N, CA, C and O atoms as a GROMACS GRO file, in nm:
protein
  520
    1UNK      N    1  13.355  -2.006  -1.370
    1UNK     CA    2  13.377  -2.050  -1.503
    1UNK      C    3  13.316  -2.041  -1.643
    1UNK      O    4  13.235  -2.133  -1.652
    2UNK      N    5  13.321  -1.973  -1.751
    2UNK     CA    6  13.240  -1.959  -1.851
    2UNK      C    7  13.298  -2.081  -1.932
    2UNK      O    8  13.407  -2.137  -1.918
    3UNK      N    9  13.194  -2.108  -2.024
    3UNK     CA   10  13.189  -2.195  -2.117
    3UNK      C   11  13.329  -2.182  -2.229
    3UNK      O   12  13.374  -2.076  -2.272
    4UNK      N   13  13.362  -2.270  -2.248
    4UNK     CA   14  13.494  -2.308  -2.361
    4UNK      C   15  13.470  -2.172  -2.492
    4UNK      O   16  13.365  -2.138  -2.545
    5UNK      N   17  13.577  -2.131  -2.509
    5UNK     CA   18  13.596  -2.079  -2.627
    5UNK      C   19  13.682  -2.118  -2.706
    5UNK      O   20  13.789  -2.155  -2.658
    6UNK      N   21  13.658  -2.121  -2.879
    6UNK     CA   22  13.725  -2.204  -2.963
    6UNK      C   23  13.808  -2.056  -3.086
    6UNK      O   24  13.763  -1.947  -3.121
    7UNK      N   25  13.940  -2.127  -3.118
    7UNK     CA   26  14.026  -1.996  -3.124
    7UNK      C   27  14.098  -2.040  -3.276
    7UNK      O   28  14.159  -2.146  -3.284
    8UNK      N   29  14.087  -1.974  -3.360
    8UNK     CA   30  14.187  -2.027  -3.512
    8UNK      C   31  14.286  -1.890  -3.491
    8UNK      O   32  14.286  -1.781  -3.434
    9UNK      N   33  14.371  -1.975  -3.577
    9UNK     CA   34  14.482  -1.861  -3.639
    9UNK      C   35  14.456  -1.816  -3.763
    9UNK      O   36  14.445  -1.907  -3.846
   10UNK      N   37  14.439  -1.686  -3.813
   10UNK     CA   38  14.398  -1.700  -3.977
   10UNK      C   39  14.510  -1.699  -4.053
   10UNK      O   40  14.506  -1.717  -4.175
   11UNK      N   41  14.636  -1.673  -3.975
   11UNK     CA   42  14.747  -1.669  -4.083
   11UNK      C   43  14.800  -1.841  -4.062
   11UNK      O   44  14.910  -1.876  -4.105
   12UNK      N   45  14.744  -1.900  -4.018
   12UNK     CA   46  14.779  -2.060  -4.027
   12UNK      C   47  14.661  -2.148  -4.088
   12UNK      O   48  14.549  -2.134  -4.038
   13UNK      N   49  14.680  -2.234  -4.188
   13UNK     CA   50  14.598  -2.328  -4.224
   13UNK      C   51  14.580  -2.412  -4.149
   13UNK      O   52  14.656  -2.440  -4.057
   14UNK      N   53  14.462  -2.477  -4.177
   14UNK     CA   54  14.378  -2.577  -4.073
   14UNK      C   55  14.269  -2.668  -4.171
   14UNK      O   56  14.224  -2.647  -4.284
   15UNK      N   57  14.256  -2.741  -4.104
   15UNK     CA   58  14.166  -2.854  -4.156
   15UNK      C   59  13.998  -2.805  -4.063
   15UNK      O   60  13.972  -2.800  -3.943
   16UNK      N   61  13.930  -2.783  -4.160
   16UNK     CA   62  13.777  -2.695  -4.114
   16UNK      C   63  13.750  -2.755  -3.996
   16UNK      O   64  13.686  -2.682  -3.921
   17UNK      N   65  13.786  -2.903  -3.936
   17UNK     CA   66  13.718  -3.016  -3.858
   17UNK      C   67  13.728  -2.962  -3.709
   17UNK      O   68  13.641  -2.987  -3.626
   18UNK      N   69  13.843  -2.883  -3.680
   18UNK     CA   70  13.866  -2.860  -3.577
   18UNK      C   71  13.942  -2.713  -3.531
   18UNK      O   72  13.983  -2.642  -3.623
   19UNK      N   73  13.958  -2.676  -3.420
   19UNK     CA   74  14.004  -2.577  -3.390
   19UNK      C   75  14.136  -2.536  -3.333
   19UNK      O   76  14.194  -2.620  -3.264
   20UNK      N   77  14.190  -2.422  -3.353
   20UNK     CA   78  14.366  -2.461  -3.331
   20UNK      C   79  14.385  -2.455  -3.161
   20UNK      O   80  14.480  -2.516  -3.111
   21UNK      N   81  14.294  -2.382  -3.081
   21UNK     CA   82  14.290  -2.392  -2.953
   21UNK      C   83  14.161  -2.391  -2.897
   21UNK      O   84  14.084  -2.328  -2.971
   22UNK      N   85  14.115  -2.428  -2.812
   22UNK     CA   86  14.042  -2.402  -2.696
   22UNK      C   87  14.058  -2.380  -2.569
   22UNK      O   88  14.131  -2.447  -2.495
   23UNK      N   89  13.984  -2.276  -2.533
   23UNK     CA   90  14.072  -2.212  -2.409
   23UNK      C   91  13.916  -2.261  -2.302
   23UNK      O   92  13.799  -2.230  -2.328
   24UNK      N   93  13.948  -2.315  -2.223
   24UNK     CA   94  13.832  -2.354  -2.082
   24UNK      C   95  13.885  -2.327  -1.976
   24UNK      O   96  13.960  -2.406  -1.920
   25UNK      N   97  13.847  -2.176  -1.914
   25UNK     CA   98  13.902  -2.154  -1.791
   25UNK      C   99  14.054  -2.084  -1.799
   25UNK      O  100  14.080  -1.987  -1.871
   26UNK      N  101  14.124  -2.132  -1.734
   26UNK     CA  102  14.263  -2.118  -1.728
   26UNK      C  103  14.381  -2.169  -1.832
   26UNK      O  104  14.495  -2.130  -1.856
   27UNK      N  105  14.283  -2.292  -1.890
   27UNK     CA  106  14.341  -2.408  -1.956
   27UNK      C  107  14.305  -2.381  -2.073
   27UNK      O  108  14.196  -2.332  -2.102
   28UNK      N  109  14.425  -2.423  -2.180
   28UNK     CA  110  14.446  -2.377  -2.294
   28UNK      C  111  14.503  -2.501  -2.362
   28UNK      O  112  14.620  -2.539  -2.355
   29UNK      N  113  14.380  -2.569  -2.443
   29UNK     CA  114  14.423  -2.695  -2.521
   29UNK      C  115  14.455  -2.689  -2.679
   29UNK      O  116  14.358  -2.687  -2.754
   30UNK      N  117  14.568  -2.687  -2.727
   30UNK     CA  118  14.620  -2.660  -2.822
   30UNK      C  119  14.604  -2.805  -2.909
   30UNK      O  120  14.653  -2.910  -2.867
   31UNK      N  121  14.517  -2.794  -3.057
   31UNK     CA  122  14.524  -2.929  -3.138
   31UNK      C  123  14.652  -2.973  -3.201
   31UNK      O  124  14.746  -2.894  -3.213
   32UNK      N  125  14.660  -3.119  -3.248
   32UNK     CA  126  14.789  -3.168  -3.320
   32UNK      C  127  14.811  -3.063  -3.419
   32UNK      O  128  14.726  -3.018  -3.496
   33UNK      N  129  14.939  -3.027  -3.410
   33UNK     CA  130  14.992  -2.920  -3.499
   33UNK      C  131  15.091  -2.993  -3.585
   33UNK      O  132  15.146  -3.096  -3.546
   34UNK      N  133  15.115  -2.933  -3.711
   34UNK     CA  134  15.222  -2.990  -3.778
   34UNK      C  135  15.298  -2.863  -3.818
   34UNK      O  136  15.256  -2.751  -3.790
   35UNK      N  137  15.410  -2.883  -3.884
   35UNK     CA  138  15.498  -2.794  -3.933
   35UNK      C  139  15.457  -2.706  -4.060
   35UNK      O  140  15.546  -2.690  -4.144
   36UNK      N  141  15.356  -2.658  -4.079
   36UNK     CA  142  15.300  -2.616  -4.183
   36UNK      C  143  15.348  -2.452  -4.185
   36UNK      O  144  15.379  -2.393  -4.081
   37UNK      N  145  15.350  -2.387  -4.324
   37UNK     CA  146  15.380  -2.231  -4.332
   37UNK      C  147  15.277  -2.203  -4.344
   37UNK      O  148  15.196  -2.291  -4.374
   38UNK      N  149  15.228  -2.044  -4.322
   38UNK     CA  150  15.122  -1.997  -4.395
   38UNK      C  151  14.994  -2.040  -4.399
   38UNK      O  152  14.944  -2.104  -4.306
   39UNK      N  153  14.942  -2.015  -4.485
   39UNK     CA  154  14.813  -2.101  -4.480
   39UNK      C  155  14.772  -2.186  -4.565
   39UNK      O  156  14.655  -2.219  -4.582
   40UNK      N  157  14.883  -2.233  -4.631
   40UNK     CA  158  14.877  -2.350  -4.718
   40UNK      C  159  14.906  -2.472  -4.589
   40UNK      O  160  14.947  -2.456  -4.474
   41UNK      N  161  14.870  -2.577  -4.652
   41UNK     CA  162  14.878  -2.680  -4.556
   41UNK      C  163  15.029  -2.774  -4.625
   41UNK      O  164  15.024  -2.895  -4.647
   42UNK      N  165  15.109  -2.720  -4.641
   42UNK     CA  166  15.260  -2.785  -4.673
   42UNK      C  167  15.340  -2.776  -4.574
   42UNK      O  168  15.357  -2.679  -4.501
   43UNK      N  169  15.397  -2.893  -4.572
   43UNK     CA  170  15.540  -2.885  -4.466
   43UNK      C  171  15.622  -2.828  -4.500
   43UNK      O  172  15.633  -2.805  -4.621
   44UNK      N  173  15.722  -2.779  -4.402
   44UNK     CA  174  15.840  -2.709  -4.419
   44UNK      C  175  15.925  -2.870  -4.430
   44UNK      O  176  15.903  -2.979  -4.377
   45UNK      N  177  16.005  -2.832  -4.505
   45UNK     CA  178  16.123  -2.919  -4.555
   45UNK      C  179  16.245  -2.927  -4.445
   45UNK      O  180  16.261  -2.843  -4.357
   46UNK      N  181  16.329  -3.045  -4.464
   46UNK     CA  182  16.439  -3.028  -4.370
   46UNK      C  183  16.455  -3.163  -4.267
   46UNK      O  184  16.540  -3.180  -4.179
   47UNK      N  185  16.343  -3.253  -4.308
   47UNK     CA  186  16.354  -3.370  -4.181
   47UNK      C  187  16.282  -3.316  -4.067
   47UNK      O  188  16.216  -3.211  -4.069
   48UNK      N  189  16.301  -3.413  -3.943
   48UNK     CA  190  16.194  -3.432  -3.839
   48UNK      C  191  16.253  -3.304  -3.767
   48UNK      O  192  16.168  -3.248  -3.699
   49UNK      N  193  16.399  -3.232  -3.765
   49UNK     CA  194  16.452  -3.152  -3.663
   49UNK      C  195  16.413  -3.060  -3.725
   49UNK      O  196  16.386  -2.986  -3.630
   50UNK      N  197  16.387  -3.003  -3.814
   50UNK     CA  198  16.288  -2.872  -3.897
   50UNK      C  199  16.196  -2.898  -3.889
   50UNK      O  200  16.146  -2.790  -3.856
   51UNK      N  201  16.107  -2.977  -3.895
   51UNK     CA  202  15.996  -2.993  -3.869
   51UNK      C  203  15.927  -2.998  -3.708
   51UNK      O  204  15.807  -2.976  -3.693
   52UNK      N  205  15.992  -3.022  -3.625
   52UNK     CA  206  16.005  -3.001  -3.497
   52UNK      C  207  15.998  -2.876  -3.447
   52UNK      O  208  15.914  -2.853  -3.360
   53UNK      N  209  16.101  -2.755  -3.501
   53UNK     CA  210  16.104  -2.638  -3.514
   53UNK      C  211  15.976  -2.560  -3.516
   53UNK      O  212  15.919  -2.489  -3.433
   54UNK      N  213  15.946  -2.603  -3.658
   54UNK     CA  214  15.838  -2.523  -3.710
   54UNK      C  215  15.704  -2.548  -3.674
   54UNK      O  216  15.607  -2.482  -3.710
   55UNK      N  217  15.703  -2.653  -3.596
   55UNK     CA  218  15.549  -2.728  -3.499
   55UNK      C  219  15.532  -2.637  -3.410
   55UNK      O  220  15.432  -2.566  -3.405
   56UNK      N  221  15.648  -2.628  -3.314
   56UNK     CA  222  15.666  -2.556  -3.200
   56UNK      C  223  15.649  -2.423  -3.204
   56UNK      O  224  15.597  -2.360  -3.112
   57UNK      N  225  15.700  -2.360  -3.334
   57UNK     CA  226  15.692  -2.220  -3.376
   57UNK      C  227  15.557  -2.201  -3.403
   57UNK      O  228  15.503  -2.100  -3.358
   58UNK      N  229  15.479  -2.300  -3.484
   58UNK     CA  230  15.309  -2.258  -3.483
   58UNK      C  231  15.226  -2.286  -3.355
   58UNK      O  232  15.111  -2.244  -3.356
   59UNK      N  233  15.270  -2.353  -3.243
   59UNK     CA  234  15.215  -2.386  -3.112
   59UNK      C  235  15.251  -2.260  -3.038
   59UNK      O  236  15.165  -2.227  -2.957
   60UNK      N  237  15.342  -2.192  -3.043
   60UNK     CA  238  15.352  -2.069  -2.986
   60UNK      C  239  15.293  -1.975  -3.081
   60UNK      O  240  15.269  -1.879  -3.008
   61UNK      N  241  15.265  -1.952  -3.166
   61UNK     CA  242  15.183  -1.854  -3.243
   61UNK      C  243  15.056  -1.864  -3.229
   61UNK      O  244  14.985  -1.764  -3.226
   62UNK      N  245  15.004  -1.999  -3.216
   62UNK     CA  246  14.842  -2.038  -3.165
   62UNK      C  247  14.849  -1.993  -3.028
   62UNK      O  248  14.762  -1.908  -3.009
   63UNK      N  249  14.924  -2.019  -2.918
   63UNK     CA  250  14.933  -1.976  -2.765
   63UNK      C  251  14.915  -1.826  -2.778
   63UNK      O  252  14.808  -1.778  -2.741
   64UNK      N  253  14.998  -1.755  -2.821
   64UNK     CA  254  14.993  -1.631  -2.828
   64UNK      C  255  14.888  -1.541  -2.878
   64UNK      O  256  14.872  -1.420  -2.874
   65UNK      N  257  14.815  -1.649  -2.930
   65UNK     CA  258  14.703  -1.572  -3.003
   65UNK      C  259  14.560  -1.554  -2.902
   65UNK      O  260  14.450  -1.502  -2.923
   66UNK      N  261  14.616  -1.617  -2.796
   66UNK     CA  262  14.511  -1.656  -2.702
   66UNK      C  263  14.558  -1.586  -2.572
   66UNK      O  264  14.506  -1.588  -2.461
   67UNK      N  265  14.666  -1.526  -2.613
   67UNK     CA  266  14.748  -1.438  -2.476
   67UNK      C  267  14.824  -1.521  -2.398
   67UNK      O  268  14.843  -1.484  -2.283
   68UNK      N  269  14.888  -1.660  -2.446
   68UNK     CA  270  14.973  -1.719  -2.398
   68UNK      C  271  15.103  -1.732  -2.426
   68UNK      O  272  15.125  -1.671  -2.530
   69UNK      N  273  15.199  -1.782  -2.385
   69UNK     CA  274  15.323  -1.791  -2.421
   69UNK      C  275  15.373  -1.951  -2.412
   69UNK      O  276  15.300  -2.036  -2.360
   70UNK      N  277  15.501  -1.983  -2.466
   70UNK     CA  278  15.567  -2.076  -2.440
   70UNK      C  279  15.582  -2.147  -2.325
   70UNK      O  280  15.570  -2.269  -2.308
   71UNK      N  281  15.621  -2.021  -2.209
   71UNK     CA  282  15.635  -2.110  -2.083
   71UNK      C  283  15.552  -2.110  -2.016
   71UNK      O  284  15.576  -2.093  -1.896
   72UNK      N  285  15.397  -2.132  -2.067
   72UNK     CA  286  15.253  -2.136  -2.014
   72UNK      C  287  15.238  -2.316  -2.049
   72UNK      O  288  15.145  -2.382  -2.003
   73UNK      N  289  15.326  -2.365  -2.121
   73UNK     CA  290  15.279  -2.498  -2.204
   73UNK      C  291  15.304  -2.586  -2.048
   73UNK      O  292  15.404  -2.553  -1.984
   74UNK      N  293  15.247  -2.655  -2.010
   74UNK     CA  294  15.278  -2.794  -1.920
   74UNK      C  295  15.251  -2.940  -1.953
   74UNK      O  296  15.276  -3.037  -1.880
   75UNK      N  297  15.205  -2.941  -2.055
   75UNK     CA  298  15.206  -3.118  -2.106
   75UNK      C  299  15.200  -3.100  -2.264
   75UNK      O  300  15.114  -3.037  -2.326
   76UNK      N  301  15.299  -3.162  -2.310
   76UNK     CA  302  15.312  -3.205  -2.464
   76UNK      C  303  15.274  -3.353  -2.509
   76UNK      O  304  15.296  -3.445  -2.429
   77UNK      N  305  15.227  -3.378  -2.616
   77UNK     CA  306  15.209  -3.509  -2.692
   77UNK      C  307  15.292  -3.445  -2.771
   77UNK      O  308  15.293  -3.326  -2.803
   78UNK      N  309  15.401  -3.580  -2.816
   78UNK     CA  310  15.498  -3.587  -2.959
   78UNK      C  311  15.464  -3.698  -3.014
   78UNK      O  312  15.462  -3.801  -2.946
   79UNK      N  313  15.428  -3.697  -3.160
   79UNK     CA  314  15.387  -3.812  -3.228
   79UNK      C  315  15.475  -3.817  -3.350
   79UNK      O  316  15.474  -3.720  -3.426
   80UNK      N  317  15.560  -3.934  -3.376
   80UNK     CA  318  15.665  -3.932  -3.432
   80UNK      C  319  15.639  -4.066  -3.562
   80UNK      O  320  15.602  -4.179  -3.531
   81UNK      N  321  15.666  -4.023  -3.702
   81UNK     CA  322  15.616  -4.117  -3.794
   81UNK      C  323  15.708  -4.249  -3.768
   81UNK      O  324  15.667  -4.362  -3.792
   82UNK      N  325  15.834  -4.220  -3.716
   82UNK     CA  326  15.958  -4.326  -3.690
   82UNK      C  327  16.011  -4.263  -3.577
   82UNK      O  328  16.055  -4.148  -3.572
   83UNK      N  329  16.002  -4.366  -3.465
   83UNK     CA  330  16.047  -4.352  -3.350
   83UNK      C  331  16.280  -4.347  -3.363
   83UNK      O  332  16.372  -4.333  -3.281
   84UNK      N  333  16.271  -4.366  -3.497
   84UNK     CA  334  16.428  -4.371  -3.510
   84UNK      C  335  16.469  -4.243  -3.515
   84UNK      O  336  16.588  -4.214  -3.501
   85UNK      N  337  16.353  -4.133  -3.541
   85UNK     CA  338  16.410  -3.995  -3.516
   85UNK      C  339  16.374  -3.923  -3.422
   85UNK      O  340  16.347  -3.802  -3.426
   86UNK      N  341  16.370  -4.030  -3.288
   86UNK     CA  342  16.358  -3.946  -3.184
   86UNK      C  343  16.484  -3.849  -3.138
   86UNK      O  344  16.456  -3.732  -3.115
   87UNK      N  345  16.608  -3.888  -3.125
   87UNK     CA  346  16.745  -3.798  -3.106
   87UNK      C  347  16.704  -3.630  -3.188
   87UNK      O  348  16.698  -3.525  -3.123
   88UNK      N  349  16.687  -3.637  -3.299
   88UNK     CA  350  16.685  -3.543  -3.385
   88UNK      C  351  16.568  -3.437  -3.325
   88UNK      O  352  16.588  -3.319  -3.298
   89UNK      N  353  16.403  -3.531  -3.309
   89UNK     CA  354  16.328  -3.437  -3.267
   89UNK      C  355  16.381  -3.358  -3.136
   89UNK      O  356  16.387  -3.240  -3.100
   90UNK      N  357  16.420  -3.500  -3.077
   90UNK     CA  358  16.454  -3.411  -2.907
   90UNK      C  359  16.596  -3.326  -2.915
   90UNK      O  360  16.623  -3.271  -2.808
   91UNK      N  361  16.670  -3.309  -2.997
   91UNK     CA  362  16.794  -3.205  -2.980
   91UNK      C  363  16.675  -3.068  -3.060
   91UNK      O  364  16.677  -2.956  -3.008
   92UNK      N  365  16.600  -3.089  -3.157
   92UNK     CA  366  16.542  -2.974  -3.177
   92UNK      C  367  16.452  -2.925  -3.074
   92UNK      O  368  16.457  -2.807  -3.038
   93UNK      N  369  16.355  -3.024  -3.015
   93UNK     CA  370  16.281  -2.962  -2.912
   93UNK      C  371  16.354  -2.905  -2.761
   93UNK      O  372  16.307  -2.826  -2.680
   94UNK      N  373  16.489  -2.980  -2.756
   94UNK     CA  374  16.544  -2.891  -2.616
   94UNK      C  375  16.589  -2.752  -2.666
   94UNK      O  376  16.576  -2.648  -2.601
   95UNK      N  377  16.649  -2.764  -2.804
   95UNK     CA  378  16.689  -2.617  -2.837
   95UNK      C  379  16.558  -2.503  -2.820
   95UNK      O  380  16.555  -2.404  -2.746
   96UNK      N  381  16.458  -2.550  -2.908
   96UNK     CA  382  16.357  -2.462  -2.900
   96UNK      C  383  16.276  -2.443  -2.742
   96UNK      O  384  16.207  -2.340  -2.739
   97UNK      N  385  16.273  -2.524  -2.616
   97UNK     CA  386  16.243  -2.505  -2.549
   97UNK      C  387  16.324  -2.419  -2.451
   97UNK      O  388  16.270  -2.336  -2.377
   98UNK      N  389  16.449  -2.441  -2.455
   98UNK     CA  390  16.559  -2.361  -2.377
   98UNK      C  391  16.532  -2.376  -2.210
   98UNK      O  392  16.518  -2.281  -2.133
   99UNK      N  393  16.530  -2.464  -2.187
   99UNK     CA  394  16.530  -2.512  -2.048
   99UNK      C  395  16.381  -2.518  -1.971
   99UNK      O  396  16.366  -2.553  -1.854
  100UNK      N  397  16.260  -2.468  -2.078
  100UNK     CA  398  16.141  -2.512  -2.021
  100UNK      C  399  16.074  -2.660  -2.033
  100UNK      O  400  16.064  -2.701  -2.149
  101UNK      N  401  16.028  -2.741  -1.937
  101UNK     CA  402  16.073  -2.855  -1.950
  101UNK      C  403  15.904  -2.906  -1.862
  101UNK      O  404  15.888  -2.961  -1.753
  102UNK      N  405  15.810  -2.863  -1.958
  102UNK     CA  406  15.710  -2.931  -1.991
  102UNK      C  407  15.719  -3.102  -1.935
  102UNK      O  408  15.825  -3.164  -1.948
  103UNK      N  409  15.590  -3.170  -1.870
  103UNK     CA  410  15.547  -3.295  -1.896
  103UNK      C  411  15.544  -3.368  -2.004
  103UNK      O  412  15.437  -3.339  -2.056
  104UNK      N  413  15.601  -3.452  -2.074
  104UNK     CA  414  15.566  -3.483  -2.218
  104UNK      C  415  15.562  -3.676  -2.253
  104UNK      O  416  15.635  -3.763  -2.207
  105UNK      N  417  15.507  -3.680  -2.300
  105UNK     CA  418  15.524  -3.801  -2.389
  105UNK      C  419  15.576  -3.799  -2.577
  105UNK      O  420  15.556  -3.705  -2.654
  106UNK      N  421  15.636  -3.914  -2.605
  106UNK     CA  422  15.655  -3.910  -2.745
  106UNK      C  423  15.607  -4.076  -2.796
  106UNK      O  424  15.640  -4.169  -2.723
  107UNK      N  425  15.566  -4.090  -2.861
  107UNK     CA  426  15.490  -4.196  -2.926
  107UNK      C  427  15.560  -4.210  -3.048
  107UNK      O  428  15.612  -4.109  -3.097
  108UNK      N  429  15.568  -4.309  -3.100
  108UNK     CA  430  15.677  -4.338  -3.264
  108UNK      C  431  15.606  -4.445  -3.308
  108UNK      O  432  15.532  -4.515  -3.239
  109UNK      N  433  15.641  -4.462  -3.476
  109UNK     CA  434  15.573  -4.541  -3.560
  109UNK      C  435  15.424  -4.524  -3.600
  109UNK      O  436  15.361  -4.621  -3.642
  110UNK      N  437  15.362  -4.391  -3.586
  110UNK     CA  438  15.288  -4.330  -3.643
  110UNK      C  439  15.239  -4.268  -3.782
  110UNK      O  440  15.306  -4.188  -3.848
  111UNK      N  441  15.125  -4.312  -3.814
  111UNK     CA  442  15.085  -4.286  -3.940
  111UNK      C  443  15.047  -4.133  -3.910
  111UNK      O  444  14.975  -4.099  -3.816
  112UNK      N  445  15.098  -4.058  -3.990
  112UNK     CA  446  15.088  -3.905  -3.962
  112UNK      C  447  14.981  -3.844  -4.043
  112UNK      O  448  14.982  -3.909  -4.148
  113UNK      N  449  14.899  -3.762  -4.051
  113UNK     CA  450  14.828  -3.716  -4.195
  113UNK      C  451  14.920  -3.609  -4.274
  113UNK      O  452  15.005  -3.540  -4.219
  114UNK      N  453  14.896  -3.606  -4.383
  114UNK     CA  454  14.996  -3.513  -4.481
  114UNK      C  455  15.102  -3.567  -4.506
  114UNK      O  456  15.176  -3.495  -4.573
  115UNK      N  457  15.155  -3.698  -4.471
  115UNK     CA  458  15.297  -3.747  -4.448
  115UNK      C  459  15.422  -3.655  -4.353
  115UNK      O  460  15.541  -3.643  -4.382
  116UNK      N  461  15.359  -3.607  -4.253
  116UNK     CA  462  15.419  -3.541  -4.171
  116UNK      C  463  15.499  -3.636  -4.112
  116UNK      O  464  15.465  -3.754  -4.106
  117UNK      N  465  15.633  -3.580  -4.058
  117UNK     CA  466  15.740  -3.661  -3.985
  117UNK      C  467  15.732  -3.637  -3.834
  117UNK      O  468  15.800  -3.698  -3.752
  118UNK      N  469  15.658  -3.557  -3.810
  118UNK     CA  470  15.587  -3.496  -3.640
  118UNK      C  471  15.467  -3.426  -3.632
  118UNK      O  472  15.440  -3.337  -3.713
  119UNK      N  473  15.384  -3.463  -3.533
  119UNK     CA  474  15.280  -3.354  -3.483
  119UNK      C  475  15.268  -3.370  -3.327
  119UNK      O  476  15.248  -3.472  -3.260
  120UNK      N  477  15.287  -3.235  -3.290
  120UNK     CA  478  15.243  -3.203  -3.144
  120UNK      C  479  15.139  -3.160  -3.102
  120UNK      O  480  15.105  -3.053  -3.152
  121UNK      N  481  15.075  -3.202  -3.027
  121UNK     CA  482  14.982  -3.102  -2.920
  121UNK      C  483  15.015  -3.098  -2.786
  121UNK      O  484  15.079  -3.186  -2.728
  122UNK      N  485  14.965  -2.978  -2.727
  122UNK     CA  486  14.978  -2.972  -2.563
  122UNK      C  487  14.877  -2.895  -2.501
  122UNK      O  488  14.782  -2.844  -2.560
  123UNK      N  489  14.901  -2.888  -2.367
  123UNK     CA  490  14.812  -2.801  -2.289
  123UNK      C  491  14.870  -2.721  -2.238
  123UNK      O  492  14.981  -2.752  -2.196
  124UNK      N  493  14.816  -2.561  -2.216
  124UNK     CA  494  14.900  -2.463  -2.122
  124UNK      C  495  14.831  -2.434  -2.015
  124UNK      O  496  14.714  -2.473  -2.013
  125UNK      N  497  14.880  -2.363  -1.907
  125UNK     CA  498  14.791  -2.318  -1.807
  125UNK      C  499  14.805  -2.192  -1.792
  125UNK      O  500  14.911  -2.161  -1.738
  126UNK      N  501  14.734  -2.103  -1.822
  126UNK     CA  502  14.752  -1.940  -1.773
  126UNK      C  503  14.592  -1.866  -1.729
  126UNK      O  504  14.486  -1.846  -1.788
  127UNK      N  505  14.643  -1.842  -1.602
  127UNK     CA  506  14.555  -1.820  -1.538
  127UNK      C  507  14.487  -1.664  -1.617
  127UNK      O  508  14.558  -1.602  -1.696
  128UNK      N  509  14.354  -1.621  -1.584
  128UNK     CA  510  14.313  -1.546  -1.695
  128UNK      C  511  14.270  -1.411  -1.585
  128UNK      O  512  14.237  -1.299  -1.623
  129UNK      N  513  14.279  -1.451  -1.461
  129UNK     CA  514  14.291  -1.354  -1.345
  129UNK      C  515  14.387  -1.302  -1.260
  129UNK      O  516  14.362  -1.294  -1.140
  130UNK      N  517  14.530  -1.254  -1.320
  130UNK     CA  518  14.631  -1.223  -1.183
  130UNK      C  519  14.749  -1.232  -1.277
  130UNK      O  520  14.864  -1.218  -1.234
   0.00000   0.00000   0.00000
């Protein structure tokens, strides 16, 4: 296994202190991701359901930039500003994942950067040789 490589998606905004993804061998670590659109760090409107869908879309864009896809995700961490929005997040999550069910944890009552309602990070597994 070679060293880790750090990746950023030019069409997506980010804080300069981290990478969108780190690829280490067959494992892809996607950083905490918000429901931003374009290169601005402005959140999508429409509540936690819309933010969940946009966040997951951003994660798929990050994964595709390193040759992976949604179905390569094996572990997801969801952080909610308000745990009372769990059902709305979960509905949007299930619709987006369309039957793909990686291991997941959801933590609520978290003060998220930029006033986000949801932040998601994940780990994906994509064999590089095969």
